N, C-alpha and C positions, 0 to 999 in steps of 0.2 A: 503493500500499499504506499509505503513512504517513497519508494522508487517511482511509482506512478504519479504521485503528487509533485516530486521533483521534475519529472519529465513535462508535466503540465506547466509548471512555473517557468521552466526553461524556454517555452514558446509562447508564454502568456502575453508579453508585451508586443512581440511581432504580430500575433493573431488577434489581438484585442479589437482593432477596428478594421479589419479585413472587409473589403467591399462584398456585399452580398451579390451572388450571381443572378441576374435578372435576363429576361429576353433581350433587353438593351443594356448592354454592359456599361454602367456608369462610370467605370474606371477608365473608359476610353475617351470619355469627355475631357475638354480642357477645364483648367482651374476656373476661369471665368464663367463658363457654362455651369459647372456645379455650383458655383457661389449664386448664380442667378436662380437656379432651380431652388437652392436653400431659401433665398429671400422669399421667392414666391410662395413656396410651401409654408414658410414660417407666417406670412401674412394670412394664408387661409387658415391656419391652425389658430391663430390669434383671434380672427373674426369667429370662427366656428366654436372655439373653446369658450369664449365669452358669451356667444348666444345660448349655448346648450345650458349654460349655468343658469341663465335667466328662466330657460324652460323648466329646468329640473326644480328650481325654487317654486315655480307655480304648481309643478306636479307633486311636491312636498306638501304644499298648502292644501291642495284638493284632496288628496288621499289620506292626509293625516299620518303618514309613516315617520314624520319627523325629520328635521334638517340633517341631523348626524347620520341617520340611516340612509337617507336619500343621497346625501353626499358620497356615503361609503359605496352604496349599491349602484346607483345610476351614474354619478358624476366619476366615481372611481372606476367603474367598468368601462364608461365610454372613453376616458382618457387613457385606458389601458389598451385600447384597439391598435394604435400604432405598433406598440411593443408585441402584440400578438401577430401582426403582419411580418414585422422585421425579424422577430425571433423565429417564427415559423418558417420563413424563407431561408434563414441562415441555418436552421436545423436540418432542412431538406437538403441543402447544399452540402452538408457535413461539417460546417464550421461550428463546433461545439462551443468554443471559447467566446466567440462573438455573440452567441446565443445567450449564454449563462451571463455575461457581463452586461448585455443589454438589459437583462431583466434585474439582476441583482445590483448593478453598478448604479442604476437610476434611483434606488431605494434612498439612499443617503441624499443624493441630489434633490429628490423631492422634499425631503424634510428641510433642507436648507432653504428651499423656495418658500416654505411656510414661514421661516424666520424672516425672510426677505419681505413677505407680504405684511408680516407684522410691523417692520420698520416704515413701510410705504404707506399704510392705511391705519395703523393703530395709534389710537390716543392713549389707551391703556394697555396693560400687557395682555396680549392676544387669550392666554390660558385663564386669566382672571375673569373673562366674560364669556368663556366657552366651555367651562367645565360642567360636564353632565355624566352621569353613570355610563350612558351608551359609548360616549368618546373615551372614557376610561377603559371600557371593555374592549373596544376596538384597538386601542393601542397595545393593550396586554397581550391580546391574541396574535398581533402582528409580532410582537417580540418572540413569542413562543415559537411560531413558525419560522421567523428568521433564524433562530437558534437551531431548529430543526433541519434547516437547509445546510447551515455550517457543520452540523453534526454528521449529516449524510455524506457530505464532500469529505470530511476527515476520516470517516470509517469506511466509506466505499458502498456502492449500490450494487443491486443484482438485478438482471433483466428478469421481468416476468414472462414465463413461456406463452406463447401464442400472442400475447399483448404487445410485446416488442419494446415496452418502455420499463423504466426502472421502478423497483418497489418502493423506493423512497419518495419519488415524485408523485406516485400514485397515492401514498399516504398523505403527503403534503397536500396535494388537491382535495382529498376527502376532507383534511382539516381546514381548508379554506372555506368550503361549502359548510361545513359546520360552524365555523366562525360567523358566517353571515346568518345562520339561524339563531345562533346564540345572541348576536347583536340585535336582530329583529326583536327577540323577546325582551331584550333589556330596555327597550325604548320606554316602556310604560312599567318598569319594575318598581313594585311597591316597597321594596325592601330598602331603597335609598331614597332619601329626601334631601334636596338641595335647599339650603336656608340663604337668606340675604342675597337674593339673585339681583344683580345689576340689571337696570332697566336698558333694554336695547331695542329700538324701534326700527325695525327691518325696512329697506326701501322697496316698495311696490313698484313693479314694472309693467309696461303695457302688455306683456305676454299673459298676464293673469286674465285678461279679458277674452282670450281665445276659447273656441269650444274645445271640447275634450279631444275629438277626433283631430281637429286642426293642430292642436298642442302635441298630439302624438307624431303628426306627420312632420312638423318643423323640428321636433326633437330628434327624429330619424334622419332628417337631412343634415342638421347640424352635426350629429354623430358621424355620418358618412363624411362629412368635410374634415372632421378631426382624424378620421381613420386614413382617408387619402392623403391629406396634407402632411399628417405626422409620419406615416411611412415614407412619403417622399423626402420629408426633412431628415429622417433618421438614416436613410440609405444613401442619399447624396452626401450628408455629412461624413459617413462612413468612407465613401469613395474619396471625398476630399481630403480626409485625413490620411488615407493610404497614398494617394497620388502626391501629396505635398511632403511625404515623409514623416508626418507627425503620428501615423498609425503605430509606430514602435514606441511611442513615449507617453507619458502620463497626460500630456497636453491633448493627445488624440483622444485618450479616455475621458477626459472632461469635456471635450468638444462634442463627442457622440453623445456622452452622458446628458450634456445640456440639450442637445438637439432631441432626444427622446423624452425630455421632461418638459419641452415647451408647451405641450398641450395641459399639462398640470399647473404650470405658471400662469397661463391665460385664465383657467378656471378659477384658480385659487385667488388671484387678484379680483376678478369678477364677483367672486362670492364675498370677499372682504369688502369691496365697494359697496355691495348690497347690504353690508351688516349681517351676513348670514354666517356667522363665525363657526358654528358648529359644522356647517355644510363644508367650510373650507378645510377643516380639521378632518372630517370625514372622508373628504375626497382623497387626501394625502394617505391616511391610514387604509382606505379602500383600495387605492391604486397599488399600494405595496402588497396587499393581500392578493389582488388578482394577478399581480406580476408572478408571484410564487405559484399560483394556480396555472399560469401559462407555461411554467416549466414542464408540467406534465404534457400539455399539447405539444410542446416543442420536442419533448422526449419520444412521444409517438412518431414525430416526423423524422427524428434522428435515426439513421439505420446502422450505426457503428457501435452498438452497445448501450450501455446506460449513460445518459447525458451527463450526470453529474460526476462520472468518473473521470471526465476529461478535465474538470475543474481542480484548483489547487489552492496554494496558501493565499494568493491574492483574493480569490473569491471568498475564502473563509474571513479574510480581515474585512472585505467590503460588506459581508453579512453582519459582522461584529460591530462595525461602525454604525450601520443602519439601526441595529438593536440599541446601540448606545444612545444615538440621537432621539430615538423614540422614547427611551427611558428618561431622558431630560425632560422632554415635552410632558411626560406622564407625571413627574414630579410637580411641574408647573400646574398642571390640571388638578392634582390632588391638593396642593397649597392654596391655589386661587388668591395668591398674594400679589397685589398690583405693584409690584416693584419693577421700576423701569430705569432704563439708561438712555436718558433723552427720549426718543420715540419708540423704543424697543424694550419689550421685557427681558428681565434677567435670563430667563430660560432660553429665549430666542437668541440673545446675545451669545450665551454658552454654546448653543448649536453651532453658530457661525464660526466661533473660535474652534471648536472641536472638529468641525467639518474641515476647516483649513488645514489643522493639524494632522487629520486623517489623510488628506490628500497627499501632504508631504511624506506621510509614513508610507502610503501605498506605492509612492514614488520609489522607495527603496527597495521594494520587492522585485 
């Protein structure tokens, strides 16, 4: 097992941002062409991600499922669609490391984006106004599953006969589904009561006047925009990193990680602008859960054994960093202490510092 991890680590940096094989090989395009594709895709993602947040807010109000669960299930699921496309394509082409890093590498980036949103739109510490039992449960379940991924990489996975996927990714996928069920039951859990709730008046948008059928249609269209734009952004970013020689460096890892996290950034900022704070946190926690579930889908498409067996120390460290940042936000949600440094909460500031330190540490692997 140790030798397998060392072999994965040896090729990790060079394969981390390898371009996905497509009918049109993006790696053959010029750098200006790739940059133009990224710019157009980023604009589509930003517009669609912002709109889908408005639509999900309307759905949450009409259905009564709660902002936190709507953010986790709907926003998290929709903003994970680009990862599904890019990771599935990479896995089918046999690029296991790109697949795993696309899904796990963006987890820490997503949490960092939440801290950035706290800085841009926060008047108080984000966790002081968003603490609810359901968000605490979401974050806790996410930490458990991230630890499970790291454990599976460290100990090795085995292929399930006939299924063709690893046993660990199958168990993790079942765990993600169960996490959604637990979180849904926790929305109206009578065992936990929050006192001294700060008054937050959410901003209503014109989308709330749409009929149910029209709301469903426009939500689907916006989700499709996130999928197409996000996949194009991630794949062109991967090709650009490879073509410019950044694919073998931590800069390439951050570039592709940011590209795959742009849908989450647009949706989180839109949710915070609407003062839907629980939805913003649920979006990030939910996206990280869905990314773990996508590991199983990618494992089904990967034909060279169990997907996680190709991962190594870098991926274990990436999982650990994401779990660490989730834990910091959970402490803030539990304390609900409105301590800020300027416009940002202490926990968000700690997340930014730890993320920067984590990137430096990952660069040494």
